N, C-alpha and C positions, 0 to 999 in steps of 0.2 A: 775833527769831523770824520764820520764813518760813512762809507758807501758800500754798495754791493755791485760787483761787476759780473754780469751774466754773459756766459760764453757757450757756444755750441762746440762740444768736443766729442769727436767720434759719433756724431749724430744725436747726442744727448745734451740737454742743458746742464751747465755747471755754474755754480755761484761762488764768488771769491770776495773775501773781505778786503776792502781798500780803506786804509786809515791814514789820517794826517795828524800827527802829534808833534808839535814843535816845528821843526823846519822841513821835514821830508815825509813823503808818502811811503807806506808799506803795502804790500799785497800778500795776503795770507801770512802776515807777520814777518815777511822777508823784506829787507831794505831794498829800495829802488834807487836811492840817491836823487830822486826827482822832487821838485818843489811845487809842481802844478799837476792837475789832472791830465792836461794835454801832454805833459812830459811823461807821465806814467803810461799813457797810450803809446807814445813813441817808443818808450823803453820796452814795452811788451810786444812790439812788432818784431822782435828778434827772439829766438830760442834762448832761454835763460835757465840756470839751475832752478829747479822747482816749478818751471814754466815750460812745458815740453813743446808747445805748438805756438808759433807767433800769431799775434792778432793780425787779421787781414782786413775785414770790412766792418763798418758800423751798421747798426740798424737805425734808420731814421724814421721819423713819423710819416705816416701816409705812404709808405712803400717807396720813398725817394731813395735813389741810389747815391751813395757818397761819391765825391769827385774821384776818389781812387779807383772806382769800378766803372768809370765812364766808358772804358774800352770793352767791357763785358757785353756780349751780344744780347743776352737776356738777363737783366738783373732779377734776383730773387725777390719775391714779394715779402715785405716786412710783416711780421706778426703785429696784430693790433696793439697799440701802445696806449695805456691809460694816461690821459692828459694830466692827471694829478700826481703821477709817480715818476716823471722824467723831466729833465731839464737839459738844454743843449750846453755843451762845453764850448770853449773858444774855438776849437777845431771842427765844430759841427758834429762831433761824435755825440752819442746820447748816453747820459749817465742817469742813474737813479738819484733821486734827491736824498738828502740826509735822513738816516733812519733814527727813530727814537728807540732808546734802549729800554727794554721791559724790566 
């Protein structure tokens, strides 16, 4: 399975290849040791080699704030999310659906 993880880094969108082949997920061809998308998200919440900034917040449909930002006084409004291109993971983070290879 192949996915794209979109991240805002230094104010600009960046896109990262997330793949699952066999037993674990890789991000940009780097091993994570994780066996689920939720595990990959948790793994990337810490600074890692080839991953300079930890993940902090997810973008949820309709501008909903994830539980981890409940203490933020003013949650950022989420960008519009096409209903056909995202699906919720087990931890309520939002992931793109599987991509077809051209």
